[in-house]
C-alpha positions as a Markdown table, in Angstrom:
| # | Residue | x | y | z |
|---|---|---|---|---|
| 1 | Unk | 0.0 | 0.0 | 0.0 |
| 2 | Unk | 1.0 | 3.6 | -0.6 |
| 3 | Unk | -0.1 | 6.9 | 1.1 |
| 4 | Unk | -2.1 | 9.0 | -1.3 |
| 5 | Unk | -0.5 | 12.4 | -1.8 |
| 6 | Unk | -3.8 | 13.9 | -2.9 |
| 7 | Unk | -5.7 | 12.8 | 0.2 |
| 8 | Unk | -3.0 | 12.3 | 2.8 |
| 9 | Unk | -3.4 | 9.4 | 5.2 |
| 10 | Unk | -5.6 | 7.4 | 2.8 |
| 11 | Unk | -4.2 | 4.1 | 1.8 |
| 12 | Unk | -4.7 | 3.1 | -1.8 |
| 13 | Unk | -4.1 | 0.1 | -4.0 |
| 14 | Unk | -0.6 | 0.0 | -5.6 |
| 15 | Unk | -2.1 | -1.1 | -9.0 |
| 16 | Unk | -4.2 | 2.1 | -9.3 |
| 17 | Unk | -3.2 | 4.1 | -12.5 |
| 18 | Unk | -2.7 | 7.8 | -12.1 |
| 19 | Unk | -1.6 | 10.6 | -14.4 |
| 20 | Unk | 1.2 | 13.0 | -13.6 |
| 21 | Unk | 2.2 | 16.0 | -15.6 |
| 22 | Unk | 5.9 | 16.3 | -16.2 |
| 23 | Unk | 8.1 | 19.0 | -17.7 |
| 24 | Unk | 10.9 | 17.3 | -19.7 |
| 25 | Unk | 13.8 | 17.6 | -22.1 |
| 26 | Unk | 15.1 | 15.1 | -24.6 |
| 27 | Unk | 13.5 | 11.8 | -25.5 |
| 28 | Unk | 10.6 | 11.4 | -23.1 |
| 29 | Unk | 9.3 | 8.3 | -24.9 |
| 30 | Unk | 12.2 | 6.3 | -23.5 |
| 31 | Unk | 10.0 | 6.1 | -20.3 |
| 32 | Unk | 7.5 | 4.0 | -22.2 |
| 33 | Unk | 10.2 | 1.5 | -23.0 |
| 34 | Unk | 12.0 | 1.5 | -19.7 |
| 35 | Unk | 9.2 | 1.7 | -17.2 |
| 36 | Unk | 6.2 | 0.3 | -19.2 |
| 37 | Unk | 4.2 | 3.5 | -18.7 |
| 38 | Unk | 2.1 | 5.6 | -21.2 |
| 39 | Unk | 3.3 | 9.0 | -22.3 |
| 40 | Unk | 1.2 | 11.7 | -24.0 |
| 41 | Unk | 3.3 | 14.6 | -25.3 |
| 42 | Unk | 1.4 | 17.8 | -24.7 |
| 43 | Unk | 3.9 | 20.0 | -26.6 |
| 44 | Unk | 6.3 | 22.6 | -25.4 |
| 45 | Unk | 8.2 | 20.0 | -23.3 |
| 46 | Unk | 5.2 | 19.0 | -21.2 |
| 47 | Unk | 3.7 | 15.5 | -21.1 |
| 48 | Unk | 1.2 | 13.4 | -19.2 |
| 49 | Unk | 2.6 | 10.1 | -17.9 |
| 50 | Unk | 0.2 | 7.4 | -16.8 |
| 51 | Unk | 1.6 | 4.9 | -14.4 |
| 52 | Unk | 1.1 | 3.1 | -11.1 |
| 53 | Unk | 2.1 | 4.9 | -7.9 |
| 54 | Unk | 4.9 | 2.4 | -7.3 |
| 55 | Unk | 6.7 | 3.6 | -10.5 |
| 56 | Unk | 6.6 | 7.3 | -9.5 |
| 57 | Unk | 10.0 | 7.2 | -7.7 |
| 58 | Unk | 11.6 | 5.8 | -10.9 |
| 59 | Unk | 10.7 | 9.0 | -12.7 |
| 60 | Unk | 13.1 | 11.0 | -10.5 |
| 61 | Unk | 16.1 | 9.0 | -11.8 |
| 62 | Unk | 15.7 | 10.2 | -15.4 |
| 63 | Unk | 17.6 | 13.4 | -16.3 |
| 64 | Unk | 14.9 | 14.0 | -19.0 |
| 65 | Unk | 12.3 | 14.6 | -16.2 |
| 66 | Unk | 12.7 | 18.2 | -14.9 |
| 67 | Unk | 9.5 | 18.5 | -12.9 |
| 68 | Unk | 6.6 | 16.3 | -11.7 |
| 69 | Unk | 3.2 | 17.6 | -10.8 |
| 70 | Unk | 0.7 | 15.3 | -9.1 |
| 71 | Unk | -3.1 | 15.6 | -9.7 |
| 72 | Unk | -5.1 | 17.7 | -7.4 |
| 73 | Unk | -8.6 | 17.1 | -6.1 |
| 74 | Unk | -11.0 | 19.8 | -7.4 |
| 75 | Unk | -14.3 | 20.6 | -5.8 |
| 76 | Unk | -17.0 | 23.2 | -6.2 |
| 77 | Unk | -17.4 | 25.5 | -3.2 |
| 78 | Unk | -18.7 | 28.9 | -4.3 |
| 79 | Unk | -22.4 | 29.6 | -5.0 |
| 80 | Unk | -23.4 | 32.5 | -7.3 |
| 81 | Unk | -20.0 | 32.7 | -8.9 |
| 82 | Unk | -21.0 | 35.0 | -11.7 |
| 83 | Unk | -22.1 | 37.7 | -9.3 |
| 84 | Unk | -19.2 | 37.2 | -6.9 |
| 85 | Unk | -16.6 | 37.6 | -9.6 |
| 86 | Unk | -18.4 | 40.5 | -11.2 |
| 87 | Unk | -19.3 | 38.8 | -14.5 |
| 88 | Unk | -23.0 | 39.8 | -14.3 |
| 89 | Unk | -22.5 | 43.4 | -13.5 |
| 90 | Unk | -20.0 | 43.9 | -16.3 |
| 91 | Unk | -22.0 | 41.8 | -18.8 |
| 92 | Unk | -25.1 | 43.8 | -18.1 |
| 93 | Unk | -23.6 | 47.2 | -19.0 |
| 94 | Unk | -25.4 | 48.3 | -22.2 |
| 95 | Unk | -22.5 | 50.5 | -23.4 |
| 96 | Unk | -20.3 | 47.4 | -23.7 |
| 97 | Unk | -22.9 | 45.4 | -25.7 |
| 98 | Unk | -21.5 | 42.1 | -24.6 |
| 99 | Unk | -23.3 | 39.1 | -26.0 |
| 100 | Unk | -20.7 | 36.4 | -26.4 |
| 101 | Unk | -22.0 | 35.7 | -29.9 |
| 102 | Unk | -19.4 | 34.2 | -32.2 |
| 103 | Unk | -17.1 | 33.2 | -29.2 |
| 104 | Unk | -16.0 | 29.6 | -28.6 |
| 105 | Unk | -14.6 | 28.6 | -25.2 |
| 106 | Unk | -12.4 | 25.7 | -24.1 |
| 107 | Unk | -12.9 | 24.5 | -20.6 |
| 108 | Unk | -10.5 | 22.1 | -18.9 |
| 109 | Unk | -12.0 | 20.9 | -15.7 |
| 110 | Unk | -14.0 | 18.1 | -14.0 |
| 111 | Unk | -16.3 | 17.7 | -17.0 |
| 112 | Unk | -19.6 | 19.3 | -18.0 |
| 113 | Unk | -23.2 | 18.2 | -17.5 |
| 114 | Unk | -24.3 | 18.5 | -21.2 |
| 115 | Unk | -27.9 | 18.0 | -20.1 |
| 116 | Unk | -27.9 | 21.2 | -18.0 |
| 117 | Unk | -30.3 | 23.9 | -19.4 |
| 118 | Unk | -27.4 | 26.4 | -19.6 |
| 119 | Unk | -26.0 | 24.3 | -22.5 |
| 120 | Unk | -29.2 | 23.7 | -24.4 |
| 121 | Unk | -30.6 | 26.0 | -27.1 |
| 122 | Unk | -34.3 | 26.9 | -27.3 |
| 123 | Unk | -34.8 | 24.2 | -30.0 |
| 124 | Unk | -33.4 | 21.5 | -27.7 |
| 125 | Unk | -30.0 | 21.2 | -29.5 |
| 126 | Unk | -26.7 | 21.5 | -27.6 |
| 127 | Unk | -24.6 | 24.7 | -27.4 |
| 128 | Unk | -21.5 | 22.5 | -26.9 |
| 129 | Unk | -19.3 | 22.1 | -30.0 |
| 130 | Unk | -17.6 | 19.0 | -28.7 |
| 131 | Unk | -16.3 | 17.3 | -25.6 |
| 132 | Unk | -13.3 | 15.2 | -24.7 |
| 133 | Unk | -13.9 | 13.2 | -21.6 |
| 134 | Unk | -10.6 | 11.9 | -20.3 |
| 135 | Unk | -12.2 | 9.9 | -17.5 |
| 136 | Unk | -13.8 | 7.3 | -19.7 |
| 137 | Unk | -12.3 | 5.1 | -22.4 |
| 138 | Unk | -13.6 | 5.2 | -26.0 |
| 139 | Unk | -12.5 | 7.0 | -29.1 |
| 140 | Unk | -10.0 | 9.8 | -28.2 |
| 141 | Unk | -9.4 | 12.8 | -30.4 |
| 142 | Unk | -6.9 | 12.3 | -33.2 |
| 143 | Unk | -3.3 | 12.3 | -31.9 |
| 144 | Unk | -4.3 | 11.2 | -28.4 |
| 145 | Unk | -4.3 | 7.8 | -26.7 |
| 146 | Unk | -7.1 | 8.0 | -24.1 |
| 147 | Unk | -10.5 | 9.4 | -23.3 |
| 148 | Unk | -13.7 | 9.7 | -25.4 |
| 149 | Unk | -14.5 | 12.4 | -27.9 |
| 150 | Unk | -18.1 | 13.5 | -28.6 |
| 151 | Unk | -19.2 | 15.8 | -31.3 |
| 152 | Unk | -22.2 | 18.1 | -31.2 |
| 153 | Unk | -24.1 | 15.7 | -33.4 |
| 154 | Unk | -23.6 | 12.9 | -30.9 |
| 155 | Unk | -24.6 | 15.1 | -28.0 |
| 156 | Unk | -27.7 | 16.1 | -29.9 |
| 157 | Unk | -28.6 | 12.5 | -30.4 |
| 158 | Unk | -28.2 | 11.9 | -26.7 |
| 159 | Unk | -30.3 | 14.9 | -25.8 |
| 160 | Unk | -33.3 | 13.6 | -27.7 |
| 161 | Unk | -32.9 | 10.1 | -26.2 |
| 162 | Unk | -34.9 | 8.8 | -23.2 |
| 163 | Unk | -31.5 | 7.7 | -21.8 |
| 164 | Unk | -28.9 | 10.3 | -22.9 |
| 165 | Unk | -26.0 | 8.8 | -20.9 |
| 166 | Unk | -26.3 | 5.5 | -22.8 |
| 167 | Unk | -25.3 | 7.5 | -25.9 |
| 168 | Unk | -22.9 | 10.0 | -24.4 |
| 169 | Unk | -21.9 | 8.6 | -21.0 |
| 170 | Unk | -19.8 | 11.7 | -20.1 |
| 171 | Unk | -20.8 | 13.1 | -16.7 |
| 172 | Unk | -19.5 | 15.8 | -14.3 |
| 173 | Unk | -19.7 | 14.0 | -10.9 |
| 174 | Unk | -17.9 | 16.9 | -9.1 |
| 175 | Unk | -19.8 | 19.8 | -10.6 |
| 176 | Unk | -17.0 | 22.3 | -10.8 |
| 177 | Unk | -16.6 | 22.0 | -14.6 |
| 178 | Unk | -20.3 | 22.5 | -15.1 |
| 179 | Unk | -20.2 | 25.6 | -12.9 |
| 180 | Unk | -17.2 | 27.1 | -14.6 |
| 181 | Unk | -18.6 | 26.5 | -18.0 |
| 182 | Unk | -22.0 | 27.9 | -17.0 |
| 183 | Unk | -20.3 | 31.1 | -15.7 |
| 184 | Unk | -18.1 | 31.5 | -18.7 |
| 185 | Unk | -20.6 | 30.5 | -21.4 |
| 186 | Unk | -24.0 | 29.4 | -20.0 |
| 187 | Unk | -27.2 | 30.8 | -21.6 |
| 188 | Unk | -28.4 | 31.8 | -18.1 |
| 189 | Unk | -31.7 | 29.8 | -18.6 |
| 190 | Unk | -31.2 | 27.6 | -15.5 |
| 191 | Unk | -32.6 | 28.7 | -12.2 |
């Protein structure tokens, strides 16, 4: 067993796979061969390494690895975020004429509840262009090795289904990503 660095004093199974972000130099793919881990190059000398906790100490022995960052537990803790961070007062100033029309946002967070009213148009279609859920296996975006990619068309099919999560099983169990996406780009239809 190993003590979990994310939730101290919690013992976890040594076979659990986790992802760490590393800053590197040189040939980072040698880790795949040497340690039997998975490496996803993010560009600009950053990569995600998927490995068991028991292999983490081995990363420190490679001169190619400059920095290791462990995952952090995110949670939603602030209600009425749009008012607290002054989004609504600024958005409502007529002289600025802010509508958000023609703007696309990218949110990297705990996920998004695509069935939430903030992300559904009046005609019942999604306002989401696409989603890449890295917490479930499926068909990842081109050039990546993990996760599931869902297009707007697939999300729309799910929205008209009696069981949307059987078509697009992506869910935000934490709620933080849905909150952030709602503040940044929600249609403000939800109560």
